[in-house]
C-alpha positions as CSV (number, residue, x, y, z in Angstrom):
1,M,-16.3,14.6,-14.4
2,N,-18.1,11.6,-15.8
3,L,-15.6,8.8,-15.5
4,D,-16.0,5.2,-14.2
5,L,-13.1,4.5,-11.8
6,L,-12.8,0.8,-11.1
7,V,-10.6,0.6,-8.0
8,G,-9.0,-2.5,-6.6
9,H,-5.5,-4.0,-6.1
10,P,-3.2,-5.1,-8.9
11,S,-2.8,-8.8,-9.6
12,G,0.5,-10.5,-9.4
13,S,2.1,-13.9,-8.7
14,R,0.7,-16.5,-6.3
15,L,2.7,-14.9,-3.5
16,V,1.1,-11.5,-4.1
17,A,-2.4,-13.1,-4.4
18,D,-1.9,-14.9,-1.1
19,Y,-0.6,-11.7,0.6
20,L,-3.6,-9.8,-0.7
21,T,-5.9,-12.4,0.7
22,R,-3.9,-12.6,4.0
23,H,-3.0,-16.3,3.6
24,P,-0.9,-17.3,6.6
25,S,1.8,-18.9,4.4
26,A,2.4,-15.6,2.7
27,L,2.0,-13.4,5.8
28,A,4.8,-15.4,7.5
29,F,7.3,-13.6,5.2
30,F,6.1,-10.1,6.1
31,Q,5.8,-8.0,9.2
32,G,2.1,-7.9,10.1
33,D,-1.2,-7.9,8.4
34,P,-1.7,-4.7,6.4
35,T,-5.4,-4.7,7.1
36,L,-5.0,-4.5,10.9
37,A,-4.4,-1.3,12.8
38,A,-2.4,-3.3,15.4
39,S,0.2,-4.0,12.8
40,Y,1.0,-0.3,12.3
41,T,0.9,0.3,16.0
42,A,3.5,-2.4,16.6
43,A,5.6,-0.9,13.8
44,A,5.3,2.6,15.3
45,E,6.5,1.3,18.7
46,A,9.6,-0.2,17.1
47,V,10.3,3.0,15.1
48,A,9.8,5.2,18.1
49,A,12.4,3.3,20.1
50,R,15.0,4.0,17.4
51,F,14.2,7.6,16.5
52,D,14.4,10.4,19.0
53,R,13.9,14.0,18.2
54,A,17.5,14.4,16.8
55,A,17.2,11.4,14.6
56,R,13.9,12.6,13.2
57,A,15.4,16.1,12.6
58,R,18.3,14.5,10.6
59,A,15.8,12.5,8.6
60,V,13.7,15.6,7.7
61,E,16.9,17.3,6.4
62,C,16.8,14.8,3.6
63,V,13.2,15.6,2.6
64,H,12.0,18.1,0.0
65,A,8.8,19.9,1.1
66,P,6.9,21.2,-2.0
67,T,4.6,23.5,0.0
68,T,4.7,25.5,3.2
69,A,2.0,23.2,4.6
70,V,4.1,20.2,4.1
71,R,7.1,21.9,5.6
72,A,5.0,22.8,8.7
73,R,3.9,19.1,9.0
74,L,7.5,18.0,8.8
75,D,8.3,20.3,11.7
76,R,5.5,18.7,13.6
77,L,6.8,15.3,12.8
78,V,10.1,16.2,14.4
79,E,8.5,17.9,17.5
80,E,5.7,15.4,18.1
81,G,7.5,12.1,17.2
82,G,5.7,11.4,13.9
83,F,6.3,8.9,11.1
84,F,6.4,8.4,7.4
85,V,4.5,6.2,4.9
86,T,6.9,5.8,2.0
87,T,6.5,4.7,-1.6
88,G,8.5,5.4,-4.7
89,Q,9.4,4.9,-8.4
90,Q,12.1,5.5,-10.9
91,P,11.5,8.8,-12.7
92,G,9.7,8.5,-16.1
93,L,9.5,10.7,-19.1
94,F,6.7,13.2,-18.6
95,T,6.0,11.3,-15.2
96,G,5.7,7.9,-16.9
97,P,2.8,5.4,-16.3
98,L,-0.3,6.1,-14.2
99,Y,0.7,3.7,-11.4
100,S,3.3,6.1,-10.1
101,V,0.4,8.5,-9.3
102,Y,-1.7,5.6,-7.9
103,K,1.1,4.6,-5.5
104,A,1.5,8.2,-4.3
105,L,-2.2,8.7,-3.7
106,T,-2.4,5.4,-1.8
107,A,0.4,6.6,0.4
108,V,-1.5,9.9,1.0
109,R,-4.6,8.1,2.1
110,L,-2.8,5.5,4.2
111,A,-0.9,8.3,6.0
112,G,-4.2,10.0,6.8
113,A,-5.7,6.8,8.2
114,L,-2.6,6.1,10.3
115,E,-2.7,9.5,11.9
116,D,-6.0,8.5,13.3
117,V,-4.5,5.2,14.5
118,L,-1.2,6.5,15.9
119,G,-2.3,9.9,17.1
120,R,0.8,11.6,15.6
121,P,1.7,13.2,12.3
122,V,2.2,10.7,9.5
123,I,3.5,12.1,6.3
124,P,3.5,10.4,2.9
125,L,7.0,10.4,1.4
126,F,7.8,9.6,-2.2
127,W,11.3,8.2,-2.9
128,V,12.4,9.3,-6.4
129,A,14.7,6.5,-7.6
130,S,17.0,8.8,-9.6
131,E,20.0,6.4,-9.3
132,D,18.4,4.0,-11.6
133,H,20.5,3.4,-14.8
134,D,18.1,1.4,-16.9
135,W,17.4,4.1,-19.5
136,R,15.2,1.7,-21.6
137,E,12.6,1.9,-18.8
138,V,12.5,5.7,-18.3
139,D,13.3,7.4,-21.6
140,H,9.9,6.9,-23.2
141,T,6.2,7.0,-22.5
142,W,2.9,5.9,-24.0
143,T,-0.3,7.8,-24.5
144,V,-3.5,7.7,-26.6
145,S,-3.8,10.5,-29.3
146,V,-6.9,12.5,-30.2
147,S,-7.4,9.9,-33.0
148,N,-7.5,7.1,-30.4
149,E,-4.1,5.7,-31.5
150,L,-1.6,4.4,-29.1
151,R,1.6,6.5,-29.5
152,R,5.1,6.0,-28.1
153,V,7.1,9.1,-27.4
154,A,10.8,8.7,-26.7
155,L,13.8,10.9,-25.8
156,D,16.9,10.0,-27.8
157,D,19.2,12.9,-27.8
158,G,22.2,11.0,-28.9
159,S,24.1,11.4,-25.6
160,E,26.4,8.7,-24.3
161,R,24.4,7.6,-21.4
162,G,25.9,4.2,-20.9
163,D,25.2,2.9,-17.5
164,R,25.2,6.3,-15.9
165,P,22.4,6.9,-13.4
166,V,19.5,9.2,-14.3
167,H,20.6,12.0,-12.0
168,R,24.0,12.3,-13.7
169,V,22.5,13.0,-17.2
170,P,21.0,16.4,-17.8
171,M,18.5,16.7,-20.7
172,G,19.7,18.5,-23.8
173,E,17.9,20.5,-26.4
174,A,16.4,17.4,-27.8
175,I,13.8,17.4,-25.0
176,K,12.0,20.4,-26.5
177,P,10.7,18.8,-29.8
178,V,9.9,15.6,-27.9
179,L,7.7,17.5,-25.4
180,E,6.0,19.4,-28.2
181,E,5.3,16.1,-30.0
182,F,3.8,14.7,-26.8
183,L,1.6,17.8,-26.2
184,S,0.3,17.7,-29.8
185,L,-1.3,14.3,-29.1
186,F,-3.8,15.9,-26.7
187,P,-6.9,18.0,-27.4
188,D,-6.8,21.8,-26.8
189,N,-9.0,22.6,-23.8
190,D,-9.0,24.7,-20.6
191,F,-6.7,22.3,-18.7
192,K,-4.0,21.8,-21.4
193,P,-2.2,25.2,-21.0
194,A,-1.4,24.8,-17.3
195,C,-0.2,21.3,-17.7
196,A,1.9,22.3,-20.7
197,R,3.5,25.1,-18.7
198,R,4.4,22.8,-15.9
199,L,5.9,20.2,-18.2
200,R,7.9,22.8,-20.2
201,S,9.3,24.2,-17.0
202,A,10.3,20.8,-15.6
203,Y,11.3,18.8,-18.7
204,A,13.8,21.5,-19.9
205,P,17.4,21.4,-21.0
206,G,19.8,21.2,-18.0
207,N,17.3,19.3,-15.8
208,S,17.7,15.6,-15.2
209,L,14.7,13.3,-15.6
210,G,14.7,12.9,-11.9
211,E,14.5,16.6,-11.2
212,A,11.7,17.0,-13.8
213,F,9.8,14.1,-12.5
214,T,9.9,15.5,-9.0
215,Q,8.9,19.0,-10.0
216,V,5.8,17.8,-11.8
217,L,4.7,15.3,-9.1
218,A,5.3,17.9,-6.5
219,D,3.0,20.3,-8.3
220,W,0.3,17.6,-8.6
221,L,0.7,15.9,-5.1
222,G,2.2,18.6,-2.9
223,P,-1.3,20.1,-2.2
224,L,-2.4,16.7,-1.0
225,G,0.5,16.5,1.6
226,M,3.1,14.5,-0.3
227,A,6.8,15.1,0.5
228,F,9.7,13.9,-1.6
229,V,13.2,12.5,-1.3
230,D,15.7,12.1,-4.1
231,A,17.7,8.9,-3.8
232,S,20.9,10.8,-4.9
233,S,20.6,13.7,-2.5
234,L,23.7,14.4,-0.5
235,P,22.0,14.6,2.9
236,L,20.5,11.1,2.3
237,K,23.8,9.7,1.1
238,R,25.6,11.0,4.2
239,A,22.9,9.5,6.4
240,S,23.3,6.2,4.6
241,R,27.1,6.0,5.0
242,T,27.2,3.8,8.1
243,L,24.8,1.3,6.6
244,F,26.7,1.1,3.4
245,T,29.9,0.4,5.3
246,A,28.2,-2.4,7.2
247,V,26.9,-3.9,4.0
248,L,30.4,-4.0,2.5
249,D,31.7,-5.6,5.6
250,G,28.9,-8.1,6.1
251,A,28.2,-9.0,2.5
252,T,29.0,-12.7,3.0
253,E,26.6,-13.1,5.9
254,Q,23.9,-11.1,4.1
255,E,24.1,-13.3,1.0
256,A,23.8,-16.4,3.1
257,L,20.8,-15.0,5.0
258,L,19.0,-14.0,1.8
259,G,19.8,-17.4,0.3
260,R,18.1,-19.1,3.2
261,T,15.0,-16.9,2.8
262,A,14.9,-17.7,-0.9
263,E,15.0,-21.4,-0.1
264,R,12.1,-21.0,2.4
265,L,10.1,-19.1,-0.3
266,R,10.6,-21.9,-2.8
267,A,9.7,-24.5,-0.2
268,A,6.4,-22.7,0.4
269,G,5.7,-22.8,-3.3
270,Y,6.5,-19.2,-4.0
271,H,8.9,-17.7,-6.5
272,V,12.0,-15.6,-5.7
273,Q,11.5,-12.1,-7.2
274,V,15.1,-11.0,-7.0
275,P,17.7,-13.7,-7.6
276,I,20.5,-14.0,-5.0
277,L,23.7,-13.8,-7.0
278,D,26.8,-15.7,-6.0
279,G,29.2,-13.2,-4.5
280,G,26.9,-10.3,-5.0
281,V,27.0,-7.3,-2.6
282,N,23.7,-5.3,-2.2
283,L,25.5,-2.2,-3.5
284,F,26.3,-0.4,-6.7
285,F,29.4,1.6,-7.3
286,E,29.7,4.3,-9.9
287,G,33.0,4.1,-11.7
288,S,34.4,5.1,-15.1
289,S,32.1,2.6,-16.8
290,G,28.9,3.8,-15.1
291,R,26.9,2.3,-12.3
292,E,27.9,-1.3,-11.7
293,R,26.9,-4.0,-9.2
294,V,29.6,-4.8,-6.6
295,Y,30.8,-8.4,-6.1
296,R,33.1,-9.9,-3.5
297,S,36.5,-11.1,-4.9
298,G,38.8,-12.6,-2.4
299,G,39.6,-9.9,0.1
300,N,38.6,-7.1,-2.4
301,F,35.6,-6.3,-4.5
302,R,34.9,-6.5,-8.3
303,L,32.6,-4.5,-10.5
304,R,30.3,-6.7,-12.5
305,H,30.7,-5.6,-16.1
306,S,34.1,-3.8,-16.3
307,G,35.7,-6.4,-14.0
308,E,37.6,-3.6,-12.2
309,L,39.0,-4.7,-8.8
310,L,38.5,-2.3,-5.9
311,A,39.8,-2.4,-2.4
312,R,37.5,-1.6,0.5
313,R,39.5,1.5,1.4
314,R,39.3,2.8,-2.2
315,I,35.5,2.4,-2.2
316,L,35.1,4.2,1.0
317,A,37.6,6.9,0.0
318,E,35.8,7.6,-3.2
319,S,32.5,7.6,-1.3
320,D,34.0,10.2,1.0
321,A,34.9,12.4,-2.0
322,D,31.5,11.9,-3.7
323,P,28.9,10.2,-1.6
324,R,26.8,9.5,-4.7
325,V,29.1,6.9,-6.1
326,L,27.6,4.2,-3.7
327,S,23.9,3.3,-4.0
328,P,21.7,0.4,-2.8
329,N,20.4,-2.4,-5.0
330,V,16.7,-3.2,-5.0
331,L,16.9,-5.3,-1.9
332,L,18.9,-2.8,0.2
333,R,16.9,0.3,-0.8
334,P,13.9,-0.4,1.6
335,V,16.5,-1.0,4.4
336,V,18.1,2.4,3.7
337,E,14.6,4.0,4.0
338,G,14.0,2.3,7.3
339,A,17.5,3.2,8.6
340,V,17.2,6.9,7.7
341,F,13.5,7.6,8.1
342,P,10.9,6.7,10.8
343,V,8.9,4.5,8.4
344,V,5.9,2.5,9.6
345,S,4.6,1.4,6.2
346,Y,5.7,1.1,2.5
347,V,3.1,1.3,-0.3
348,A,4.0,-1.4,-2.8
349,G,3.1,-2.6,-6.2
350,P,2.9,-6.3,-7.0
351,G,6.6,-6.7,-7.9
352,E,7.6,-4.9,-4.7
353,I,5.4,-7.0,-2.5
354,A,7.1,-10.0,-4.0
355,Y,10.6,-8.8,-3.2
356,F,9.7,-7.5,0.3
357,A,9.0,-11.1,1.1
358,Q,12.7,-11.7,0.8
359,L,13.7,-8.9,3.3
360,R,12.4,-9.5,6.8
361,D,15.6,-11.2,8.0
362,L,17.8,-8.6,6.3
363,F,15.9,-5.9,8.1
364,D,16.4,-7.8,11.4
365,L,20.1,-8.3,10.7
366,C,20.4,-4.5,10.3
367,G,18.6,-3.8,13.5
368,I,15.5,-2.4,11.8
369,R,11.9,-3.6,12.0
370,M,10.5,-4.2,8.5
371,P,7.6,-1.8,7.7
372,V,4.2,-3.0,7.1
373,V,3.8,-3.5,3.3
374,H,0.5,-2.0,2.1
375,P,-0.6,-2.8,-1.4
376,R,-1.2,0.2,-3.7
377,F,-4.5,0.8,-5.3
378,S,-5.1,-0.2,-8.9
379,V,-7.5,1.7,-11.1
380,T,-9.1,1.2,-14.5
381,V,-10.4,4.4,-15.9
382,I,-13.3,4.1,-18.3
383,E,-14.3,7.3,-20.1
384,P,-17.8,7.8,-21.4
385,K,-16.8,7.2,-25.0
386,I,-15.3,3.9,-24.1
387,R,-18.3,2.9,-21.9
388,K,-20.5,3.5,-24.9
389,V,-18.5,1.1,-27.0
390,L,-18.5,-1.6,-24.3
391,D,-22.3,-1.3,-24.0
392,K,-22.9,-1.3,-27.7
393,L,-20.7,-4.4,-28.3
394,D,-22.0,-6.0,-25.1
395,L,-18.5,-6.5,-23.7
396,S,-17.2,-6.5,-20.2
397,L,-13.9,-5.1,-19.0
398,Q,-12.6,-8.6,-18.6
399,D,-13.5,-9.4,-22.3
400,L,-11.1,-6.6,-23.4
401,A,-8.2,-8.5,-21.8
402,R,-8.5,-11.2,-24.5
403,P,-6.3,-11.0,-27.6
404,F,-7.8,-8.8,-30.3
405,G,-8.1,-11.5,-32.9
406,E,-10.0,-13.8,-30.6
407,L,-12.3,-11.1,-29.4
408,A,-12.9,-9.8,-33.0
409,G,-14.3,-13.2,-34.0
410,R,-16.9,-12.8,-31.3
411,V,-17.8,-9.2,-32.0
412,V,-18.3,-9.5,-35.8
413,Q,-19.7,-12.3,-38.0
414,D,-18.4,-12.9,-41.5
415,D,-21.5,-14.6,-42.8
416,V,-24.9,-13.1,-43.9
417,P,-27.3,-13.6,-40.9
418,E,-29.4,-16.8,-41.3
419,G,-32.7,-14.8,-41.5
420,V,-31.5,-12.6,-44.3
421,R,-30.0,-15.6,-46.2
422,Q,-33.3,-17.5,-45.9
423,A,-35.3,-14.5,-47.0
424,L,-33.1,-14.1,-50.1
425,A,-33.4,-17.8,-51.0
426,D,-37.2,-17.8,-50.5
427,L,-37.5,-14.7,-52.7
428,R,-35.3,-16.2,-55.4
429,G,-37.4,-19.4,-55.4
430,G,-40.6,-17.5,-55.4
431,I,-39.5,-15.4,-58.4
432,G,-38.5,-18.6,-60.3
433,R,-41.7,-20.4,-59.6
434,G,-43.8,-17.3,-60.4
435,V,-42.1,-16.6,-63.7
436,E,-42.4,-20.3,-64.7
437,E,-46.2,-20.2,-64.0
438,L,-46.5,-16.9,-65.9
439,S,-44.6,-18.3,-68.9
440,R,-46.8,-21.4,-69.2
441,A,-50.0,-19.3,-68.8
442,A,-48.9,-16.7,-71.4
443,A,-47.8,-19.4,-73.9
444,T,-51.4,-20.6,-74.2
445,L,-52.2,-17.2,-75.6
446,D,-49.1,-16.6,-77.6
447,P,-46.0,-18.9,-77.7
448,T,-43.7,-15.8,-78.3
449,L,-44.5,-14.5,-74.8
450,K,-42.0,-17.1,-73.3
451,G,-39.1,-14.8,-74.2
452,P,-40.4,-11.7,-72.4
453,A,-41.2,-13.9,-69.4
454,K,-37.7,-15.2,-69.2
455,H,-36.4,-11.6,-69.5
456,V,-38.6,-10.7,-66.4
457,R,-36.9,-13.5,-64.5
458,T,-33.4,-12.4,-65.5
459,V,-34.1,-8.8,-64.5
460,A,-35.6,-9.9,-61.2
461,F,-32.6,-12.2,-60.5
462,D,-30.2,-9.4,-61.4
463,A,-32.0,-7.0,-59.0
464,L,-32.0,-9.7,-56.3
465,E,-28.2,-10.2,-56.8
466,Q,-27.6,-6.5,-56.4
467,M,-29.7,-6.5,-53.2
468,R,-27.5,-9.4,-51.9
469,K,-24.3,-7.5,-52.7
470,K,-25.7,-4.3,-51.0
471,I,-26.5,-6.4,-47.9
472,I,-22.9,-7.9,-47.8
473,H,-21.4,-4.4,-48.3
474,S,-23.5,-3.1,-45.4
475,L,-22.4,-6.0,-43.2
476,K,-18.7,-5.4,-44.1
477,R,-19.1,-1.7,-43.3
478,E,-20.7,-2.6,-39.9
479,K,-18.0,-5.1,-39.3
480,Q,-15.2,-2.5,-39.9
481,T,-17.0,0.0,-37.7
482,K,-17.2,-2.6,-34.9
483,L,-13.6,-3.6,-35.3
484,R,-12.5,0.1,-35.1
485,Q,-14.6,0.5,-32.0
486,L,-13.2,-2.6,-30.5
487,E,-9.6,-1.5,-31.3
488,K,-10.3,1.9,-29.7
489,A,-11.6,0.3,-26.5
490,Q,-8.6,-2.0,-26.2
491,V,-6.2,0.8,-26.8
492,H,-7.7,2.7,-23.9
493,L,-8.2,-0.1,-21.5
494,Y,-5.5,-2.7,-22.3
495,P,-2.8,-0.9,-24.3
496,R,0.0,-3.2,-25.4
497,G,-2.0,-6.1,-24.0
498,G,-1.8,-5.1,-20.4
499,P,-3.5,-2.9,-17.8
500,Q,-3.7,0.8,-18.8
501,E,-2.0,1.8,-15.6
502,R,1.2,0.1,-16.6
503,S,1.5,2.0,-19.9
504,L,-0.6,5.1,-20.3
505,N,0.9,8.4,-19.1
506,A,-0.9,10.3,-16.3
507,C,-1.0,13.4,-18.4
508,Y,-3.7,11.8,-20.6
509,Y,-6.2,12.3,-17.9
510,L,-4.7,15.4,-16.2
511,I,-5.0,17.3,-19.5
512,R,-8.5,16.2,-20.2
513,Y,-10.0,16.5,-16.7
514,G,-7.6,18.7,-14.7
515,R,-7.0,18.3,-10.9
516,E,-10.5,17.0,-10.6
517,F,-9.1,13.6,-11.8
518,L,-6.6,13.5,-8.8
519,D,-9.3,14.6,-6.4
520,A,-11.7,11.9,-7.6
521,L,-8.9,9.2,-7.2
522,H,-8.1,10.6,-3.7
523,D,-11.8,10.3,-2.7
524,R,-12.0,6.8,-4.0
525,F,-8.8,5.5,-2.3
526,S,-10.4,4.9,1.0
527,V,-8.2,3.1,3.6
528,R,-10.0,1.3,6.4
529,L,-8.0,-0.6,9.1
530,A,-9.6,-3.2,11.3
531,G,-9.4,-2.5,15.0
532,N,-9.1,1.3,14.6
533,E,-11.6,2.1,17.4
534,S,-9.5,4.7,19.2
535,R,-8.1,7.9,18.0
536,A,-4.8,7.6,19.7
537,A,-2.6,4.5,20.1
538,N,-0.3,4.1,23.1
539,I,3.1,4.2,21.4
540,A,6.3,4.1,23.5
541,G,8.9,6.7,22.7
542,V,9.6,10.4,22.8
543,G,6.9,13.0,22.4
544,S,3.3,13.6,23.3
545,L,0.3,12.2,21.5
546,R,-1.9,14.5,19.5
547,A,-5.0,13.7,17.4
């Protein structure tokens, strides 16, 4: 597989940049330095104090193991006092943007590195955020067609989704032609049939987007050791019930605490990723109008959009009848993970890093140590055909981030090159002078020869003008070729003006290169932790240590 994989970390706000460079002012809002083995050892000690064998067994009941090997490792996690590295994403159409895969593979590699540090099983766990109700984010995907055109493929089956969470809405028959449209954008090769079968099996009528997303990722990542948890699963909801009740009862205190953290972030010169809303509770309730944010209203609670008033007892009673009606907001979701699972680290993208900076005190309030936040890897994939364009046009990857119009002015020139222009002018002048000398010399022999001499000049000038037009035409053709090549490179590397990993679907590369693409990423995502000199850390808690 002849691909250039440029691996780094995604850029973000000043807070994210400072965290990635381990600036003390940013680290003060987090729990440990993600580059140090000692940070994870401290996190593991705190987790081990909270999770005995029974608690780990309850956590594992919430987890989906896609392979027998992963199931065996989950059993080891229970018996040997192991841990999880978590990450997650809302489900996307046909798995959505590349960065979901990059997050998962980062978690796989970090878990492997932490097994060496902690001396116990560490399993990567992907949280499928199937309770999300923002359909505009998940009902479409982007890819590049065989003709190098950026194409948007969307699912619009006419159903009344409203604000219903993803897991509540099964796909209808409309998914079939949308999937075939998507598959038609890729070349026929040895890898396409297997990927097509997997997608057709998962993205089928009756399945939700969350179920389909999980099935495909499990097929891709299960062999690498990834386990999964669906945010809407009943075992997880039951395990979260105590925390949800505490959040309802302590909403005023939590809002005040989060507000103070927001003030400290602003005082340090950082932005607040998730606004703290007046009266907001860190829970959503799913009622007749869909999934709505809960607000305090006197001694009761109010739903944000419908305005429906709910008493505490009604919320808890409906949650007893259907545990899925209550779900965490973006700030509470990591706390739920830490409450239910023995989590030592969370693999985060730039937006998640920013909102984790708001959460340390909320974790403490809930009696949970915040996990170490590890940045996901970022990748720019450069195929040979795109590398050839970059080399031909003498462009760097950074150049392609500039607006097309600005970059096009550099790549192509509208004017005839100076050397060609000067040569044409010299030739025209030489013809004029030569014909004038010929006319004078011939006139001494016969005055009537002036006419034929002028005709020679006219013919020569006409031929010269035709040559100039041919040169301009050639330049225009070259210009258009360069512009098409430039457009192709930008479509592949900066689709929609941003990094490819935030738009392009992972299937683009899986269909072209097969599992070798995942293996290459796995090999490149190397995690090294400073201070990892020993193969087993001394962690307090239940269970023996094993390498």
